[in-house]
C-alpha distance (Angstrom), angle and dihedral (degrees) to the residues before:
residue distance angle dihedral
M1 . . .
E2 3.80 . .
R3 3.79 115.5 .
T4 3.77 115.1 -123.0
T5 3.79 133.6 -168.7
D6 3.80 98.6 -126.4
K7 3.81 120.1 120.1
V8 3.81 122.1 -92.1
K9 3.79 114.1 -113.5
L10 3.78 126.7 -148.6
N11 3.81 120.7 -125.7
T12 3.78 95.0 -150.9
S13 3.75 141.9 82.5
P14 3.79 128.6 -134.8
S15 3.77 114.8 -75.4
T16 3.77 120.2 -125.0
I17 3.79 115.0 -115.5
T18 3.79 127.2 -149.2
K19 3.79 113.8 -169.2
V20 3.81 115.4 -140.2
D21 3.82 109.2 -175.2
D22 3.83 102.3 -51.9
A23 3.82 95.8 -25.1
W24 3.78 130.6 90.1
L25 3.80 121.7 -130.8
L26 3.79 107.0 -155.5
H27 3.83 121.3 -147.1
F28 3.80 99.7 -160.2
P29 3.85 113.5 -171.4
R30 3.79 93.4 -155.1
F31 3.81 96.7 151.3
G32 3.81 100.5 19.4
E33 3.78 126.8 -79.2
E34 3.81 93.3 -51.8
G35 3.80 89.7 52.4
T36 3.81 97.4 47.3
H37 3.78 111.9 148.5
Y38 3.81 117.3 -146.8
H39 3.77 115.6 -152.2
T40 3.80 132.8 165.2
Y41 3.76 120.4 -140.7
G42 3.80 89.0 -160.1
L43 3.80 112.7 172.5
L44 3.82 90.6 -0.6
T45 3.83 93.0 64.0
P46 3.87 92.7 107.5
Y47 3.81 89.0 63.7
F48 3.82 93.3 57.3
E49 3.81 93.6 39.7
G50 3.79 87.4 53.3
L51 3.81 94.0 50.8
G52 3.81 91.4 53.5
A53 3.81 88.8 51.0
G54 3.83 93.7 48.7
R55 3.82 95.6 -104.4
L56 3.78 130.0 118.2
M57 3.79 114.1 -140.5
G58 3.80 123.1 -166.9
T59 3.78 131.5 174.6
R60 3.79 133.5 -126.9
C61 3.79 138.0 -176.8
V62 3.80 117.6 -108.8
N63 3.81 97.4 173.4
P64 3.84 107.3 127.1
K65 3.83 89.0 -154.9
C66 3.83 93.1 57.1
P67 3.83 108.6 121.5
V68 3.82 91.5 -140.9
S69 3.81 109.9 29.8
R70 3.80 98.2 29.2
G71 3.80 87.2 -156.0
D72 3.79 96.4 -51.2
G73 3.80 101.1 84.7
E74 3.76 127.0 175.8
R75 3.80 120.0 -116.7
W76 3.79 119.2 -90.3
L77 3.80 127.0 -149.3
P78 2.90 123.6 -148.2
P79 3.79 83.7 39.0
R80 3.79 123.9 -117.5
A81 3.81 123.6 -145.1
D82 3.81 90.9 -147.9
C83 3.79 132.3 28.1
P84 3.83 110.6 -100.4
D85 3.83 90.0 -143.7
C86 3.83 104.0 46.8
H87 3.83 100.9 13.0
Q88 3.81 92.9 -130.4
P89 3.82 122.7 133.6
M90 3.80 115.2 -81.7
V91 3.83 121.9 -135.9
W92 3.81 126.1 -126.6
D93 3.78 119.6 -109.5
E94 3.82 126.6 180.0
I95 3.79 116.5 -130.5
E96 3.80 106.9 -138.7
K97 3.82 116.3 -143.3
P98 3.83 94.9 -6.0
A99 3.79 112.2 -141.9
G100 3.77 139.5 145.7
I101 3.78 145.5 140.6
I102 3.79 132.8 -72.4
Y103 3.80 102.9 -101.1
A104 3.83 95.7 179.0
Y105 3.80 136.8 -14.3
T106 3.77 145.0 -169.7
W107 3.81 127.2 -155.1
V108 3.82 102.5 -136.6
E109 3.80 112.3 -155.2
R110 3.79 100.1 164.8
G111 3.76 126.7 30.1
G112 3.75 130.0 -163.9
S113 3.76 128.3 -111.3
G114 3.78 112.3 -58.7
L115 3.82 95.6 19.1
E116 3.79 107.0 159.8
I117 3.82 96.5 -156.0
E118 3.80 124.0 75.8
C119 3.81 111.6 -118.3
P120 2.91 137.4 -92.7
Y121 3.80 101.5 49.0
Y122 3.78 141.5 132.5
Q123 3.77 116.9 -102.8
I124 3.78 104.7 -159.0
D125 3.78 138.7 -171.4
V126 3.80 111.7 -143.4
K127 3.80 125.8 -154.8
M128 3.77 101.3 -155.6
D129 3.76 129.7 -153.3
G130 3.82 108.5 -102.6
V131 3.83 96.0 8.9
C132 3.82 123.7 108.1
T133 3.81 96.1 -154.9
I134 3.81 135.6 60.0
L135 3.82 118.5 -110.4
K136 3.81 120.5 -148.5
G137 3.79 118.3 -143.8
Y138 3.78 144.7 128.8
L139 3.80 135.0 -87.9
R140 3.79 112.0 -121.0
D141 3.79 95.3 -141.1
R142 3.77 135.0 38.4
T143 3.80 99.9 -123.9
P144 3.83 110.8 140.3
I145 3.81 111.0 -96.9
Q146 3.79 141.6 -169.8
I147 3.77 134.8 -150.3
G148 3.79 106.9 -89.0
D149 3.82 96.1 33.8
R150 3.82 111.8 139.6
V151 3.79 118.5 -116.6
R152 3.79 136.6 179.7
A153 3.79 129.7 -153.5
G154 3.78 124.7 -105.7
F155 3.79 126.5 -174.9
L156 3.78 140.3 -143.3
T157 3.79 103.7 -135.4
G158 3.79 139.8 172.7
A159 3.81 113.8 2.4
D160 3.84 90.3 -4.1
A161 3.83 93.7 58.6
T162 3.81 115.6 109.1
N163 3.84 92.5 -165.5
T164 3.82 89.0 -125.4
C165 3.80 137.8 95.0
L166 3.83 87.3 -82.2
D167 3.81 88.4 77.5
I168 3.81 89.4 84.1
Y169 3.80 118.2 64.5
W170 3.80 133.2 166.7
E171 3.80 132.4 -121.5
L172 3.79 129.9 -168.3
V173 3.81 113.8 -105.8
């Protein structure tokens, strides 16, 4: 299949959110109304709220007794509710102007049942500036890429937000 430069489209509609205390309960119509998947974001709700508002929120450990971070932890994406090293709650930290490099990628020509992204598309792993983990996502266009290419985050917000991890996409810089 020839690679084109048109924009990737999503094959999904916004999920309905029910708020329970501070947590979101997602009603995700993945396979139509009869196939609605219910999922709580629990302590990770700030991440998804941030995406829909055009902000990228990570977490970091600030526990001075942590054997690894010693209270000055690096940012984690996807976020963790608790530190994997000391098991104490992480704190939220906004990542200003999120950008990074393509660490790895796959050209996806055929997706499985229920895939929310129109094929073909690039699934990419992004090594972000100031983040100690690798974030998986998708490239918004189909321009040929290479490992090491710089990318920046974009967001689906407002009425375009799906309330899922698809609300963050990547664009070549």
